[in-house]
C-alpha positions as CSV (number, residue, x, y, z in Angstrom):
1,M,-73.8,106.4,34.6
2,Q,-72.0,102.5,35.1
3,N,-70.1,103.0,32.0
4,L,-68.6,106.0,33.5
5,C,-67.2,103.9,37.2
6,W,-65.0,101.8,34.4
7,M,-63.5,104.5,32.6
8,P,-61.0,105.4,36.2
9,L,-60.0,101.7,35.3
10,L,-58.8,101.8,31.3
11,I,-56.4,104.5,32.2
12,R,-55.4,102.6,35.2
13,R,-54.6,99.7,32.7
14,Q,-53.2,101.3,29.4
15,L,-51.1,103.4,31.8
16,P,-48.5,101.6,32.8
17,D,-47.9,101.4,28.8
18,A,-47.1,104.8,28.5
19,V,-44.7,104.2,31.1
20,K,-43.3,101.6,29.5
21,I,-43.0,103.3,26.5
22,S,-41.2,106.4,28.6
23,Y,-39.1,104.5,30.5
24,K,-37.7,102.9,27.8
25,V,-36.9,106.6,25.8
26,R,-35.5,108.1,29.4
27,H,-32.6,105.6,29.4
28,S,-32.2,106.2,25.8
29,I,-31.9,110.5,25.2
30,P,-28.1,109.9,27.3
31,A,-27.0,107.5,24.4
32,I,-28.5,109.6,21.8
33,L,-27.3,113.2,22.8
34,W,-23.5,111.3,23.1
35,F,-24.2,110.1,19.1
36,I,-24.9,113.7,18.4
37,F,-22.2,115.6,20.0
38,L,-20.0,112.5,19.3
39,S,-21.0,113.4,15.3
40,V,-21.2,116.3,15.4
41,L,-16.7,116.3,16.9
42,V,-16.3,113.8,14.0
43,Y,-17.3,115.8,10.7
44,M,-16.2,119.7,11.5
45,P,-13.9,120.9,9.3
46,G,-10.1,120.5,9.8
47,S,-9.7,123.6,10.8
48,D,-12.4,123.9,13.4
49,V,-10.1,121.1,15.7
50,P,-8.2,122.5,17.6
51,S,-5.0,121.9,18.0
52,I,-2.6,121.3,20.4
53,G,1.4,120.8,19.6
54,W,2.4,118.1,22.2
55,A,-1.3,116.5,22.2
56,E,-0.3,115.5,18.3
57,R,2.9,114.7,18.8
58,V,1.5,111.9,21.4
59,H,-1.2,110.8,19.0
60,A,-4.1,112.0,21.8
61,D,-6.7,112.4,19.4
62,K,-6.4,108.9,19.2
63,V,-7.5,107.9,22.5
64,V,-10.3,110.5,21.8
65,H,-11.5,108.8,19.7
66,F,-11.2,105.4,21.7
67,I,-13.3,107.7,25.3
68,L,-16.2,108.8,21.8
69,F,-16.7,105.4,21.7
70,G,-16.3,103.2,24.5
71,V,-18.7,105.7,25.9
72,L,-21.2,105.4,22.7
73,F,-21.3,101.5,23.3
74,V,-22.1,101.9,27.3
75,L,-24.8,104.3,27.1
76,I,-26.5,102.3,23.9
77,S,-25.8,99.1,26.3
78,I,-28.4,100.8,29.3
79,P,-31.7,100.4,28.2
80,V,-30.5,96.6,26.1
81,L,-29.8,95.8,29.7
82,R,-32.1,97.5,31.2
83,S,-35.0,95.5,28.9
84,G,-36.8,92.7,29.7
85,L,-34.7,90.6,27.5
86,E,-33.1,87.0,28.0
87,K,-29.6,86.9,28.7
88,G,-28.7,85.5,25.3
89,Q,-30.7,88.3,23.6
90,K,-28.8,91.4,25.3
91,R,-25.9,89.6,24.4
92,K,-26.7,89.3,20.4
93,W,-28.2,92.7,20.7
94,L,-24.8,93.9,23.0
95,L,-22.5,92.1,19.5
96,I,-24.9,93.7,16.9
97,T,-24.7,97.3,18.9
98,A,-20.7,97.3,18.6
99,A,-20.5,95.5,15.0
100,F,-22.7,98.8,13.9
101,I,-20.7,101.2,16.1
102,I,-17.2,99.9,14.4
103,V,-18.8,100.3,11.0
104,Y,-19.8,104.0,11.7
105,G,-16.9,104.4,12.9
106,F,-15.5,103.6,9.2
107,I,-18.1,105.0,7.4
108,T,-17.3,108.3,10.0
109,E,-13.8,107.7,8.4
110,V,-14.7,107.6,4.6
111,I,-17.6,110.6,5.0
112,Q,-13.9,112.7,6.5
113,H,-12.3,111.7,4.0
114,Y,-14.5,112.6,0.8
115,F,-16.2,115.2,2.2
116,I,-15.1,117.1,4.9
117,P,-12.6,119.9,4.2
118,G,-9.3,119.2,6.1
119,R,-10.0,116.0,7.4
120,T,-8.8,112.6,6.1
121,F,-9.0,108.4,6.2
122,D,-7.2,107.8,9.5
123,L,-6.8,103.9,9.9
124,L,-6.0,103.9,13.1
125,D,-8.3,106.0,14.5
126,W,-11.3,103.2,13.3
127,A,-8.2,101.1,15.4
128,A,-9.5,103.9,18.5
129,D,-12.7,103.9,18.2
130,S,-13.0,99.9,17.6
131,A,-10.5,99.7,20.5
132,G,-13.1,101.6,22.3
133,V,-16.1,100.0,21.5
134,I,-14.6,96.7,22.5
135,A,-13.7,97.9,26.0
136,G,-16.9,99.5,26.4
137,F,-17.8,95.8,25.6
138,F,-15.9,93.9,28.8
139,F,-16.7,97.2,31.0
140,V,-20.2,96.2,30.5
141,K,-20.4,92.6,30.6
142,Y,-17.2,93.4,34.1
143,L,-20.9,96.0,35.3
144,K,-23.5,93.6,34.4
145,K,-21.8,90.2,36.6
146,R,-21.2,92.6,39.3
147,F,-24.0,94.4,39.2
148,V,-26.9,92.8,38.2
């Protein structure tokens, strides 16, 4: 009977770990959903991509690339910034994340060229992806200084 009295205490000791895991996952969900959304858009066949005459003349697709990849970086940064890592470690992970997203942008262009009908490799799209990630990095840095 005495062993049963300790059971709630054991459960309470284990509960914080379960809460921490769900907390980390909860803050990662927006980034995961945005990554899926972004991937669906960039791997869409050329015939399914909406065409707006004036938007093509002003290269509005570059703005879309910039926003999609910049937002991805910001959303991935949130769990990193909320983690218990030291300042230097957070910066390291943010730089690694930025590099991976920039490489992912390049890979999407290669995949579009070779495997997606009606799509081509566009170096300017990749430049817009990269610029979005870099802008996202500086935006996160600004927010971190201002609010953390």
